[in-house]
TORZA-298860 format. One line per 5 residues: number of its first residue (from 0); their letters; for each residue x, y, z of N, C-alpha, C, O. Coordinates in pm, whole numbers, plus 50000, padded with zeros to 5 digits. Atoms other than C-alpha are relative to their C-alpha. Example, Ala and Ser with C-alpha at 12.3 -4.5 7.8 and 13.67 -1.06 7.14 Angstrom:
2
0) as) 50089,49881,50000,51230,49550,50780,50090,50120,50000,50194,50118,50066  49918,49881,49994,51367,49894,50714,49923,50109,50073,49974,50220,50090
//
This chain:
300
0) mfrlv) 49857,50025,49990,47861,49008,51120,50070,50038,49869,50031,49993,49761  49921,49959,50116,48111,49171,50884,50134,49929,50011,50206,49947,50109  49882,50087,49994,48397,48933,50802,50114,50058,49916,50102,50073,49794  49887,49936,50066,48734,49087,50719,50124,49914,50013,50151,49861,50121  49875,50075,49998,49059,48913,50625,50113,50088,49949,50089,50193,49888
5) gapsf) 49885,49928,50052,49408,49029,50546,50129,49936,50045,50136,49880,50154  49867,50042,49959,49772,48931,50547,50057,50106,50093,50009,50220,50092  49944,49903,49907,49986,49101,50814,50043,50129,49931,50116,50126,49832  49963,49870,50054,50020,49473,50742,49973,50105,50107,49900,50080,50203  50023,49891,49906,50028,49802,50927,49854,50044,49998,49797,50075,50102
10) alrlv) 50140,49959,50012,49683,49889,50794,49908,49904,50074,49812,49947,50138  50083,50096,49929,49537,49566,50931,50015,50019,50151,49917,50005,50225  49981,49971,49857,49690,49647,51271,49919,50122,50041,49867,50126,50153  50082,49882,49970,49515,49984,51256,49853,49961,50013,49782,50015,50098  50138,50048,49988,49184,49804,51198,49981,49928,50133,49877,49943,50197
15) rvaaa) 50008,50069,49871,49256,49585,51502,49992,50101,50114,49917,50081,50210  50008,49895,49898,49317,49899,51708,49861,50061,50001,49803,50085,50107  50135,49941,50010,48989,50045,51580,49898,49910,50067,49807,49959,50135  50094,50094,49937,48808,49730,51692,50021,49996,50151,49925,50001,50228  49970,50010,49857,48986,49706,52028,49961,50125,50077,49920,50117,50193
20) rgfvg) 50033,49873,49936,48926,50072,52105,49849,50030,49997,49805,50131,50052  50145,49982,50002,48554,50034,52035,49949,50088,49888,49830,50118,49883  50044,49913,50108,48548,50252,51724,49906,49928,49903,49813,49987,49849  50085,50078,50090,48395,49972,51516,49865,49973,50066,49760,49994,50005  50124,50030,49929,48139,49868,51778,49911,50121,50018,49789,50110,50014
25) segls) 50079,49878,49981,48034,50229,51836,49924,50040,49875,49829,50117,49880  50072,49974,50126,47931,50240,51470,49894,49894,49973,49834,49890,49866  50104,50101,50012,47698,49947,51531,50039,49879,49917,49953,49806,49868  49954,50108,50086,47915,49697,51346,50065,49889,50082,50152,49914,50165  49934,50118,49943,48003,49345,51460,50102,49951,49898,50066,49906,49789
30) lrire) 49892,50029,50094,48341,49277,51300,50080,49878,50045,50119,49867,50161  49911,50114,49975,48533,48951,51277,50122,50014,49910,50110,50016,49787  49875,49983,50074,48898,48992,51174,50076,49869,50002,50096,49808,50107  49921,50123,50011,49094,48695,51048,50127,50029,49923,50122,50068,49806  49872,49978,50067,49464,48727,50969,50039,49873,49926,50034,49763,49981
35) vasve) 49961,50114,50083,49582,48502,50686,50146,50019,49957,50204,50126,49976  49857,49998,50027,49927,48418,50558,50039,50074,49873,50152,50121,49861  49962,49947,50130,49912,48557,50206,49879,50052,49925,49765,50031,49966  50109,49952,50083,49709,48726,49937,49928,49883,49933,49810,49894,49899  50065,50119,50054,49642,48377,49796,49891,49951,50095,49786,49904,50051
40) avata) 50102,50039,49901,49456,48300,50120,49883,50098,49998,49769,50059,50022  50107,49901,50015,49261,48623,50075,49911,49961,49882,49789,49965,49891  50075,50042,50119,49160,48505,49727,49910,49881,50033,49794,49877,49991  50079,50118,49962,49043,48172,49871,49881,50040,50086,49771,49987,50068  50109,49956,49912,48837,48348,50137,49888,50066,49920,49770,50046,49950
45) fetgt) 50102,49938,50084,48659,48553,49871,49930,49896,49913,49808,49899,49897  50057,50101,50090,48609,48257,49638,49905,49906,50074,49807,49859,50016  50085,50090,49922,48458,48045,49916,49888,50073,50074,49806,50011,50140  50104,49921,49936,48240,48330,50044,50016,50012,50150,49919,50043,50220  49978,49992,49855,48400,48327,50391,50051,50137,50043,50081,50157,50161
50) adaav) 49958,49864,49966,48504,48695,50375,49915,50099,49921,49881,50076,49805  50073,49892,50065,48313,49012,50297,50095,50108,49948,50066,50176,49849  49908,49891,50031,48614,49243,50282,50142,49956,50034,50162,49856,50103  49860,50032,49970,48992,49244,50298,50083,50127,49999,50050,50225,49932  49898,49895,50005,49284,49473,50369,50116,49944,49918,50180,49847,49958
55) vssae) 49895,50046,50091,49531,49434,50082,50072,50124,49945,50028,50236,49969  49937,49888,50069,49774,49648,49885,49921,50031,49873,49843,49948,49826  50067,49964,50126,49648,49834,49579,50038,49901,49890,49953,49860,49811  49955,50095,50102,49859,49603,49362,49932,49865,50017,49892,49803,49919  50066,50128,49975,49712,49295,49528,49853,50004,49962,49798,49905,49915
60) alelv) 50140,49986,50040,49362,49429,49469,49985,49977,49850,49892,49909,49806  50005,50019,50144,49433,49444,49096,50029,49855,49961,49969,49802,49868  49969,50141,50028,49585,49094,49102,49880,49911,50032,49855,49814,49960  50119,50078,49966,49273,48959,49274,49894,50013,49891,49829,49915,49853  50097,49977,50108,49052,49116,49008,50043,49925,49874,49960,49870,49802
65) aqgip) 49948,50071,50117,49278,48969,48737,49973,49850,50009,49966,49782,49908  50032,50141,49979,49202,48627,48891,49850,49973,49985,49806,49859,49998  50143,50017,50020,48833,48688,48828,49916,50024,50124,49797,49993,50124  50076,49971,49877,48732,48795,49180,49947,50142,49991,50026,50237,49987  50059,49866,50014,48489,49089,49155,50009,50080,50130,49945,50044,50230
70) lrivl) 49975,49920,49881,48600,49354,49404,49981,50147,49972,49974,50191,49857  49997,49854,50008,48577,49723,49476,50092,50054,50108,50091,50007,50222  49921,49927,49902,48829,49948,49646,49911,50110,50056,49869,50200,49983  50092,49903,49940,48618,50148,49892,50070,50095,50097,50009,50192,50144  49931,49914,49903,48885,50301,50117,50150,49992,49979,50209,49884,49981
75) lmtss) 49855,49988,49997,49242,50420,50080,50039,50016,50146,49992,50107,50213  49968,49999,49858,49400,50348,50418,50136,50063,50027,50145,50166,50095  49866,49948,49978,49776,50402,50416,50078,50002,49870,50052,49924,49779  49911,49992,50115,50039,50502,50165,50142,50018,50052,50164,50087,50152  49862,49985,49959,50415,50472,50190,50046,50143,49976,50036,50195,49865
80) asels) 49953,49862,50010,50557,50818,50262,50151,50007,49982,50201,50092,49909  49854,49996,50011,50925,50740,50298,50063,49862,50011,50186,49850,50007  49946,50133,49971,50960,50366,50351,50086,49947,49885,50192,49890,49909  49925,50049,50114,51077,50283,49998,50057,50116,49919,49991,50218,49901  49939,49899,50086,51316,50483,49784,50100,49935,49907,50144,49822,49929
85) ilste) 49898,50047,50093,51552,50443,49492,50127,50080,50028,50130,50202,50013  49872,49940,49962,51909,50512,49600,50102,49966,49893,50104,49854,49842  49902,50024,50105,52195,50548,49354,50136,50058,50036,50150,50130,50135  49869,49938,49984,52560,50635,49324,49990,50147,49961,49894,50190,49896  49999,49856,50027,52649,51002,49298,50001,50031,49851,49957,50138,49810
90) avsdi) 49988,49977,50144,52712,50963,48924,49866,50005,49928,49856,50059,49818  50134,50003,50063,52340,50909,48852,49921,50120,50052,49902,50134,50173  50065,49876,49957,52152,51239,48857,49848,49992,50001,49783,50069,50072  50146,50012,50004,51795,51126,48777,49963,49861,49953,50050,49780,49922  50047,50133,50038,51581,50825,48687,50047,49965,49859,50085,49850,49834
95) gglag) 49954,50026,50136,51672,50860,48319,50144,49953,49995,50183,49880,49904  49860,50038,49995,52034,50818,48417,50023,49855,50036,50136,49807,50032  49987,50143,49967,51964,50457,48522,50009,49913,49876,50041,49795,49887  49999,50079,50124,51945,50347,48157,50133,49928,49984,50240,49988,49989  49882,50081,50020,52186,50062,48100,50073,49959,50126,50175,49891,50119
100) lrvaa) 49932,50027,49873,52276,50035,48469,49935,49883,50075,49829,49833,50036  50047,50111,49917,52228,49765,48736,49925,50056,50121,49976,50141,50194  50083,49953,49889,51946,49819,48988,49956,49879,50082,49898,49785,50029  50037,50111,49911,51893,49591,49289,49856,50018,50049,49818,50125,50095  50138,49998,49949,51533,49504,49380,49955,49856,50022,49999,49765,49952
105) tpgse) 50052,50133,49970,51348,49208,49528,49888,49966,49902,49789,50038,49898  50103,50034,50098,51144,49033,49253,49863,49980,50064,49852,49920,50171  50136,50021,49954,50766,49043,49297,49961,50079,50122,49851,50060,50175  50027,49923,49878,50788,49287,49588,49949,50139,49966,49943,50178,49849  50039,49861,50022,50663,49641,49638,50118,50081,49947,50099,50178,49874
110) adlll) 49880,49932,50053,51023,49750,49569,50007,49983,49849,50036,50079,49776  50000,50028,50143,51005,49584,49228,49892,50082,49931,49915,50138,49823  50110,49924,50056,50669,49748,49164,50033,50149,49993,50006,50214,49892  49963,49858,49999,50799,50091,49266,50100,50030,49889,50088,50131,49820  49899,49978,50104,51098,50056,49033,49934,50002,49862,49958,50093,49783
115) rgtla) 50063,50008,50132,50888,49950,48735,49904,50116,49976,49898,50170,49866  50091,49887,50014,50627,50217,48800,50074,50131,49977,50030,50214,49898  49920,49878,50015,50893,50487,48830,50062,50006,49861,50067,50113,49800  49946,50004,50135,51057,50375,48506,49893,50035,49898,49916,50113,49806  50109,49973,50093,50721,50379,48329,49961,50147,50002,49934,50206,49898
120) esgme) 50033,49858,49986,50646,50725,48465,50100,50088,49926,50065,50195,49877  49895,49925,50069,50976,50841,48314,50011,49962,49853,50102,50008,49783  50000,50039,50140,50893,50681,47979,50104,49897,49963,50145,49887,49848  49895,50100,50023,51146,50400,48018,49942,49859,50008,49852,49832,50089  50038,50139,49994,51101,50030,47949,50073,49931,50114,50185,49970,50148
125) pgsvt) 49930,50073,49894,51183,49784,48231,50134,49945,49954,50228,49936,50033  49876,50055,50053,51449,49636,48003,50110,50102,49981,50222,50067,49944  49896,49897,50015,51632,49968,47994,50098,49996,50117,50203,50060,50111  49907,50021,49889,51789,49870,48328,50015,49850,50022,49929,49772,49982  49981,50140,49961,51932,49541,48451,49957,49985,50145,50024,50035,50235
130) ivptv) 50050,50018,49864,51727,49438,48754,50074,49882,50063,50066,49769,50016  49922,50102,49930,51950,49247,48995,49918,49950,50119,49892,50028,50211  50085,50050,49890,51741,49020,49226,50075,49998,50132,50195,49971,50138  49936,49987,49868,51805,49060,49598,49931,49919,50108,49925,49963,50223  50070,50082,49902,51614,48782,49771,50095,49965,50114,50198,49901,50093
135) gidpg) 49918,50030,49884,51756,48759,50123,50126,50083,50011,50211,50056,50096  49880,49917,50000,52016,49026,50048,49959,50146,50020,49857,50188,49965  50026,49858,49980,52025,49390,50164,50042,50075,49874,50161,50081,49844  49962,49930,50125,52010,49592,49838,50087,50122,50026,50171,50157,49944  49917,49885,49966,52160,49894,50013,50145,49960,50019,50235,50034,49981
140) amltr) 49864,50049,49981,52464,49688,50110,50064,49968,49867,50184,49991,49847  49949,50027,50134,52500,49574,49750,50046,50130,49933,50148,50133,49864  49966,49871,50059,52503,49939,49646,50130,50055,50059,50217,50101,49986  49879,49944,49938,52767,50044,49898,50124,49917,49965,50236,49969,49969  49886,50083,50039,52986,49750,49791,50035,50015,49853,50135,49959,49806
145) gevda) 49972,49977,50141,52968,49865,49429,49953,49890,49909,49994,49883,49793  50048,50112,50082,52786,49554,49307,49888,50044,49905,49863,49978,49805  50105,49943,50085,52503,49765,49159,50017,50151,49997,50092,50209,50076  49992,49854,50014,52457,50125,49048,49887,50071,50075,49895,50190,50103  50114,49944,49927,52125,50176,49228,49926,49887,50068,49946,49770,50035
150) avvsh) 50075,50103,49927,51892,49993,49465,49870,50059,50052,49863,50177,50087  50126,49961,49937,51533,50008,49584,50008,49952,50144,50019,49832,50170  49970,50031,49861,51567,50022,49961,49889,50047,50094,49812,50137,50061  50089,49955,49895,51359,50050,50276,50063,50119,50071,50178,50153,50045  49949,49886,49925,51397,50346,50510,50123,49961,50082,50223,50032,50083
155) qqsta) 49888,50045,49918,51625,50148,50742,50122,49966,49914,50235,49999,49951  49889,50034,50090,51835,50015,50452,50064,50126,49943,50186,50133,49928  49947,49873,50052,51868,50367,50312,50086,50070,50104,50194,50120,50073  49925,49934,49891,51979,50506,50649,50136,49934,50019,50238,50003,50033  49874,50072,49981,52243,50234,50687,50096,50024,49885,50216,50043,49906
160) allld) 49915,49980,50117,52372,50279,50332,50060,50140,49999,50177,50159,49965  49951,49861,50001,52400,50657,50367,50103,50024,50110,50190,50110,50095  49898,49990,49896,52596,50617,50689,50135,49951,49948,50240,50006,49982  49877,50055,50056,52849,50407,50499,50053,50085,49885,50174,50097,49866  49959,49920,50116,52851,50629,50190,49907,50122,49986,49805,50113,49919
165) ptlrt) 50085,49881,50003,52708,50982,50236,49984,50062,49861,49901,50151,49842  50011,49943,50135,52760,51055,49863,49884,49939,49921,49851,49989,49814  50112,50062,50071,52471,50827,49765,49886,50099,49983,49866,50189,50065  50105,49904,50037,52178,51004,49603,49863,49932,50001,49848,49822,49948  50137,50050,50005,51804,50951,49659,49934,50053,49873,49908,50172,49860
170) lyaag) 50059,49960,50127,51653,50953,49311,49848,50014,50007,49790,50098,49939  50147,50004,49997,51292,50881,49404,49955,49939,50131,50015,49842,50178  50058,50056,49878,51085,50817,49716,49852,49973,49978,49785,50047,49906  50141,50037,50017,50747,50647,49740,49908,50115,50040,49798,50129,49986  50083,49888,49956,50616,50956,49920,49974,50103,49893,49882,50184,49906
175) ehpgf) 50023,49908,50110,50648,51150,49596,49884,49957,49913,49841,50031,49824  50106,50057,50083,50375,50931,49451,49892,49941,50091,49878,49819,50097  50097,50049,49901,50093,50907,49711,49902,49899,49941,49842,49922,49835  50096,50101,50042,49883,50594,49679,50058,49889,49915,49994,49785,49899  49945,50103,50087,50117,50400,49452,50034,49874,50081,49997,49763,50042
180) isqvl) 49976,50111,49907,50244,50180,49738,49906,50023,50117,49937,50100,50208  50106,49968,49904,49929,50170,49948,49924,49875,50043,49927,49772,49976  50089,50104,49949,49696,49955,50155,49857,50052,49990,49829,50167,50021  50138,49959,50024,49326,49961,50078,49903,49899,50061,49939,49784,50088  50109,50090,49961,48998,49815,50199,49922,49966,49875,49872,50054,49805
185) vvrds) 50079,50045,50114,48831,49605,49931,49882,49919,50051,49889,49854,50155  50118,50080,49966,48485,49450,49941,49957,49921,49877,49978,49964,49763  50056,50076,50112,48327,49181,49730,49889,50082,49937,49812,50149,50006  50099,49920,50073,48109,49338,49462,49860,49982,50056,49788,50080,50075  50136,50026,49954,47795,49170,49591,49973,50063,50136,49859,50099,50167
190) isysk) 50016,49943,49867,47857,49304,49942,49963,50147,49993,49891,50198,50078  50031,49857,50012,47839,49662,49820,49850,50022,49980,49798,50130,50008  50146,49991,50017,47473,49588,49735,49925,49941,50120,49822,49993,50161  50073,50069,49894,47379,49349,50016,50027,50055,50140,49943,50042,50229  49964,49950,49867,47560,49517,50309,50056,50142,49995,50161,50169,50053
195) pgqil) 49944,49865,50010,47603,49886,50225,50014,50069,50135,50107,50146,50156  49993,49938,49867,47532,49989,50583,50124,49956,50077,50183,50035,50151  49882,50050,49930,47812,49770,50714,50129,50059,49941,50224,50086,50014  49884,49936,50062,48058,49914,50462,50011,50144,50051,50121,50191,50082  49999,49862,49948,47957,50265,50572,50051,50003,50144,50125,50094,50183
200) amvrs) 49953,50006,49861,48016,50162,50934,50151,49979,50005,50218,50038,50090  49856,50020,50007,48365,50038,50843,50072,50129,49964,50176,50161,50021  49940,49872,50042,48442,50367,50671,49995,50101,50114,50091,50174,50137  50010,49907,49886,48315,50565,50971,50099,49963,50109,50156,50051,50174  49904,50041,49896,48531,50356,51206,50142,50038,49960,50225,50068,50047
205) wrdvy) 49868,49953,50045,48834,50441,50991,50014,50151,50027,50122,50198,50064  49998,49856,49966,48743,50809,51034,50035,50018,50148,50110,50109,50184  49975,49988,49856,48748,50752,51410,50144,49965,50036,50205,50032,50119  49863,50039,49967,49084,50572,51417,50099,50102,49942,50207,50123,49997  49915,49892,50055,49231,50844,51194,50007,50116,50100,50115,50170,50124
210) gfard) 50001,49893,49899,49124,51104,51451,50078,49961,50123,50145,50044,50184  49924,50051,49886,49270,50887,51725,50150,50010,49973,50227,50048,50061  49858,49992,50038,49603,50870,51536,50049,50144,50003,50165,50170,50036  49963,49857,50000,49603,51249,51506,50009,50055,50141,50101,50130,50173  50012,49937,49868,49504,51331,51864,50071,49926,50112,50108,49987,50212
215) qrdvl) 49938,50079,49894,49656,51047,52068,50107,49907,49941,50102,49785,49957  49898,50075,50074,49958,50938,51869,50078,49904,50091,50102,49789,50053  49920,50084,49910,50155,50803,52167,49922,49876,50044,49977,49767,50052  50083,50114,49960,49865,50584,52278,49983,49904,49882,49987,49782,49898  50014,50084,50120,49815,50462,51921,50126,49916,49979,50117,49797,49949
220) iadla) 49874,50073,50020,50183,50366,51895,50010,49883,50098,50052,49774,50061  49998,50108,49901,50157,50165,52216,49905,49888,49960,49939,49770,49971  50096,50101,50046,49847,49988,52083,50054,49921,49881,50046,49798,49878  49947,50066,50120,50009,49915,51747,50115,49907,50034,50125,49797,49979  49887,50082,49959,50325,49785,51912,49951,49872,50066,50006,49764,50042
225) ahgkq) 50054,50117,49932,50119,49551,52129,49938,49902,49900,49960,49782,49909  50065,50087,50098,49914,49419,51836,50101,49935,49907,50081,49822,49863  49900,50054,50091,50223,49372,51621,50114,49929,50070,50207,49881,50005  49893,50060,49919,50438,49236,51906,50134,50058,49957,50229,49987,49926  49887,49926,50053,50689,49503,51808,50046,50104,50100,49966,50153,50180
230) dpiat) 49947,49894,49915,50914,49747,51990,49936,50133,49963,49923,50162,49844  50064,49871,50031,50747,50092,52020,50086,50091,49913,50033,50169,49833  49912,49916,50083,51054,50259,51864,49989,49958,49854,49981,50043,49765  50016,50050,50136,51027,50036,51557,49861,50035,49946,49847,50069,49828  50136,49964,50040,50651,50099,51548,49993,50148,49962,49929,50184,49863
235) tsdld) 49997,49857,50031,50712,50474,51557,50064,50025,49865,50015,50106,49786  49932,49986,50129,50955,50443,51266,49909,49957,49885,49904,50023,49782  50093,50048,50103,50701,50240,51068,49890,50102,49975,49855,50130,49860  50109,49904,50013,50426,50493,51137,50049,50127,49931,49977,50186,49850  49944,49880,50063,50653,50781,51036,50018,49980,49849,50019,50077,49773
240) gltlf) 49982,50028,50142,50703,50608,50701,49871,49989,49923,49872,49956,49804  50130,50013,50066,50331,50611,50625,49922,50130,50001,49939,50214,50089  50103,49897,50000,50065,50858,50527,49866,49930,50020,49836,49834,49949  50136,50052,49981,49716,50783,50662,49904,50090,49925,49913,50213,49934  50098,49923,50076,49429,50890,50438,49874,50020,50085,49816,49924,50135
245) diean) 50125,49976,49928,49137,51058,50610,49882,49985,49903,49901,49966,49783  50119,50022,50082,48781,51030,50485,49984,50109,49895,49941,50081,49783  50013,49892,50096,48787,51370,50318,50092,49978,49881,50054,50003,49766  49907,50029,50111,49095,51270,50115,49945,49887,49914,49956,49892,49791  50060,50110,50075,48921,50946,50018,49887,50047,49910,49873,50002,49796
250) avdll) 50115,49950,50076,48613,51136,49904,50043,50077,49876,49963,50100,49785  49945,49934,50119,48837,51318,49656,50075,49899,49914,50050,49888,49794  49909,50087,50075,49095,51055,49556,49930,49884,49931,49975,49838,49826  50066,50118,50055,48850,50772,49489,49888,50032,49902,49811,49944,49864  50104,49957,50094,48625,50972,49256,50065,50067,49879,50179,50112,49888
255) pggey) 49944,49931,50117,48675,51116,48905,50050,50139,50036,49983,50216,50105  49936,49874,49963,48909,51413,48931,50103,49981,50108,50190,50067,50126  49903,50029,49895,49102,51253,49217,50124,49935,49942,50117,49865,49840  49873,50051,50051,49467,51159,49172,50001,49847,49993,50047,49790,49894  49998,50147,49999,49420,50794,49269,49911,49945,49889,49951,49853,49817
260) ydvti) 50095,50048,50101,49116,50746,49043,50050,50030,49858,50045,49943,49771  49964,49958,50135,49248,50940,48744,50135,49947,49953,50153,49914,49836  49862,50027,50041,49617,50850,48748,50060,49876,50066,50106,49785,49998  49920,50098,49927,49754,50625,49021,49960,49856,49970,50047,49772,49949  50043,50139,50021,49543,50313,48967,50046,49950,49863,50081,49833,49848
265) geiet) 49950,50038,50132,49640,50315,48598,50150,49975,50000,50198,49885,49931  49856,50019,49992,50008,50349,48683,50035,49870,50073,50133,49804,50039  49978,50128,49932,49984,50055,48924,49976,49886,49903,50054,49790,49899  50026,50105,50099,49828,49845,48648,50116,49990,49901,50159,49879,49868  49888,50001,50095,50107,49947,48406,50121,49929,50060,50185,49848,49993
270) alvea) 49886,50062,49934,50373,49845,48658,49979,49849,50014,50073,49771,49995  50029,50143,49986,50200,49509,48718,50010,49927,49867,50059,49814,49860  49991,50060,50133,50171,49440,48346,50146,49983,49960,50185,49877,49910  49859,50006,50038,50539,49520,48291,50077,49899,50085,50179,49845,50042  49936,50100,49914,50629,49294,48584,49949,49859,49968,49998,49761,50026
275) grvng) 50055,50130,50036,50426,49011,48425,49905,49943,50103,49879,49823,50105  50087,50049,49892,50190,48992,48724,49853,50003,49960,49773,49929,50018  50135,50001,50057,49869,49078,48531,50014,50024,49850,50117,50071,49803  49999,49979,50144,49779,49091,48162,49924,50125,49957,49906,50150,49838  50082,49883,50033,49577,49410,48184,49857,49973,50041,49810,49859,50034
280) ldnlk) 50135,50016,49948,49229,49472,48318,49902,50084,49919,49932,50197,49880  50107,49924,50066,48908,49576,48148,49928,50088,50101,49908,50048,50215  50079,49909,49916,48719,49874,48290,50063,50018,50138,49997,50001,50241  49922,49992,49877,48988,49935,48551,49938,50093,50102,49934,50061,50221  50046,49900,49904,48832,50244,48704,49869,49961,50069,49832,50021,50170
285) alvdg) 50120,50050,49931,48513,50054,48788,50037,49933,50131,49952,49912,50217  49951,50061,49876,48727,49891,49057,50001,50099,50115,49993,50059,50232  49986,49896,49897,48753,50223,49244,49863,50061,50029,49800,50118,49941  50134,49955,49961,48437,50316,49436,50008,50095,50119,50024,50052,50233  49991,49898,49894,48443,50641,49633,49867,50039,50060,49860,50132,50141
290) afaqa) 50133,49957,49955,48068,50652,49699,49985,49991,50151,49921,50076,50212  50017,50018,49856,48095,50523,50055,50076,50109,50078,50023,50166,50173  49923,49892,49933,48371,50767,50157,49932,50134,49979,49929,50217,50070  50068,49873,50027,48181,51050,49990,49876,50015,50089,49847,50124,50138  50120,49995,49916,47864,50959,50183,50035,50034,50144,49966,50113,50208
295) vasar) 49958,49975,49862,48048,50958,50516,50052,50143,50014,50020,50212,50111  49945,49864,49996,48235,51281,50438,49889,50105,49993,49896,50207,50060  50109,49904,50018,47914,51456,50332,49908,50007,50120,49840,50107,50141  50092,50005,49885,47729,51351,50647,50053,50075,50121,49980,50093,50218  49941,49936,49882,47967,51533,50882,49952,50144,50014,49992,50213,50108
//
């Protein structure tokens, strides 16, 4: 029995589809999926030994390690392609132009992380902008009302804001930085030694669901909508906002020379440190383990 937990996410719904469609069972794996309310519950499951693996965001994986939970990222699953973006007034021409301005973002969210990571990538300190918290408020609406100079918005919020003010400018989109806002499969360190065959089976089942998403997209959308109790149109929009990583991409990105291994994981850590969510991690790249994806990719 391979025990997997995760807070609600699109990637976890994809794993449920893989199980329901028989992709997991066909790889000889008995999988138990348990949905939990938060990443704190994921931490508890690992600490109590009631979970072998979890579906979390890359940022959450680093936060779990910072709490002393020994983990490995063994699979890049999804990355935001267009869901999050930084929208600004027409007067701002690039990220550097945000210096001294007001930017709306939800504290502690992926939007906050994207903003801080983008600023760091541009060589700017978080304090170079005034971050205006938007808990329970549409940041795009704040922008169109002139309350801020820029906002980190979802795809739907961006669409609505641009309808109201077509002069708004998209400064940066998450899709320009693959893997920065992403969902990953993590396993407890000890599991990588005690259950390597089960991890390989999980990776192979992801290969199968990726092929299913490519070849039978309409059926996948119906499955995802059912599992998420969501309208198929909304599910389609969500899927369009994501990039799914296949096994071949994982076999490159999770190893030295790959973008995620060499660059992205470090940029995520920098953004988390600047947000005050972690204090920095020792031997960060040891967290990224592409051996399982490489083994599956090589066996084809």
